[in-house]
C-alpha positions as CSV (number, residue, x, y, z in Angstrom):
1,M,34.6,47.1,-230.8
2,K,36.8,49.6,-229.0
3,K,37.0,52.0,-232.6
4,N,33.3,52.3,-232.7
5,L,32.7,52.9,-228.9
6,P,33.2,56.7,-229.4
7,L,30.6,56.6,-231.9
8,L,27.9,54.7,-229.9
9,L,28.5,56.7,-226.6
10,P,26.8,59.9,-227.7
11,V,23.9,58.0,-229.2
12,L,23.0,56.0,-225.8
13,P,20.9,58.8,-224.2
14,Y,19.0,59.4,-227.5
15,L,18.5,55.4,-227.9
16,V,17.3,55.6,-224.1
17,M,14.8,57.9,-224.2
18,T,13.5,57.0,-227.3
19,A,13.1,53.3,-226.2
20,V,11.0,54.9,-222.9
21,I,8.8,56.7,-225.4
22,F,8.2,53.9,-227.6
23,F,7.4,51.4,-224.6
24,I,4.8,53.9,-223.3
25,L,2.8,53.2,-226.3
26,P,1.9,49.6,-225.0
27,M,0.2,50.9,-221.8
28,L,-2.4,52.7,-224.2
29,E,-5.2,50.6,-225.8
30,P,-4.8,50.3,-229.5
31,D,-8.3,51.3,-230.0
32,S,-8.2,54.7,-228.0
33,K,-7.9,58.2,-229.7
34,Y,-4.5,58.6,-227.4
35,F,-2.8,55.7,-229.0
36,L,-3.2,57.2,-232.5
37,F,-2.4,60.8,-231.2
38,F,0.8,59.3,-229.8
39,M,1.5,57.0,-232.6
40,L,0.7,59.9,-235.2
41,L,2.1,63.0,-233.7
42,I,4.1,62.8,-230.5
43,I,6.7,59.9,-231.5
44,P,7.4,61.5,-235.0
45,G,7.6,64.9,-233.4
46,Y,10.0,63.4,-230.8
47,C,12.2,61.7,-233.6
48,L,12.8,64.9,-235.9
49,I,13.5,66.7,-232.7
50,A,16.0,64.2,-231.2
51,G,17.7,63.7,-234.5
52,F,18.2,67.5,-234.9
53,V,19.6,67.8,-231.6
54,Y,21.8,64.8,-232.2
55,G,22.7,65.8,-235.7
56,F,24.0,69.5,-234.2
57,K,25.5,68.1,-231.6
58,N,27.6,64.9,-233.2
59,G,26.9,65.1,-236.9
60,I,25.2,62.6,-239.3
61,V,25.9,59.0,-238.1
62,W,24.3,56.4,-240.3
63,F,23.2,53.7,-237.4
64,Y,21.1,56.3,-235.6
65,P,18.3,56.0,-237.4
66,V,18.5,52.3,-237.9
67,F,18.5,52.0,-234.1
68,I,15.6,53.9,-233.8
69,S,13.7,51.6,-236.3
70,I,15.0,48.8,-234.6
71,I,13.7,49.9,-231.3
72,F,10.5,50.1,-233.0
73,L,10.2,46.2,-233.7
74,P,9.5,44.6,-230.6
75,L,6.3,46.4,-230.2
76,V,4.9,45.3,-233.4
77,F,5.7,41.9,-232.7
78,S,4.5,42.1,-229.2
79,M,1.1,44.3,-228.9
80,I,0.8,46.5,-231.7
81,Y,-0.9,45.3,-235.4
82,M,1.7,44.0,-238.0
83,K,0.1,47.1,-240.1
84,V,2.2,49.5,-238.3
85,V,5.8,48.1,-239.3
86,I,5.8,50.9,-241.7
87,Y,5.8,53.2,-239.2
88,G,9.3,52.4,-237.8
89,C,10.5,53.0,-241.1
90,I,8.8,56.4,-240.9
91,Y,10.4,57.3,-237.5
92,G,14.0,56.3,-238.5
93,C,13.4,58.4,-242.0
94,L,12.2,61.7,-239.6
95,S,15.1,60.9,-237.4
96,L,17.9,60.9,-240.4
97,M,15.9,64.2,-241.5
98,G,16.3,65.6,-238.1
99,M,19.6,64.8,-238.1
100,Y,20.3,66.4,-241.7
101,L,18.7,69.4,-240.7
102,G,20.9,69.6,-237.2
103,N,24.0,69.0,-239.0
104,L,23.2,71.8,-241.8
105,F,22.2,74.4,-239.0
106,K,25.6,73.4,-237.0
107,K,27.7,73.9,-240.3
108,K,25.8,77.0,-241.0
109,K,26.3,78.2,-237.6
110,D,30.0,77.5,-237.7
111,K,30.4,79.4,-240.8
112,D,28.9,82.2,-239.5
113,S,31.2,82.5,-236.2
114,D,34.2,82.3,-238.6
115,V,33.3,85.5,-240.3
């Protein structure tokens, strides 16, 4: 566990913020238009931006998108319909894509500063 601690510490603020955003969702009524707006625009946008920032600062870490998907699972089983399980996978994929883009941007920036 001690050798993985340096990998886990940078992830924690992003995961806490993600959990806060995910747990705002049950406060909305599932039949309201705000619920769909939140599920289809706000959360995916946050996952992409947070993944980009994390990838820019820390590079690509395989467990960050997995944790994003796992954090969404309690919502599926507690308040939301089982049909939205796929959203957890989509949010994980978006965070992976953001992390990859952030890492590419960082490499390009580092390469330009070396010249």
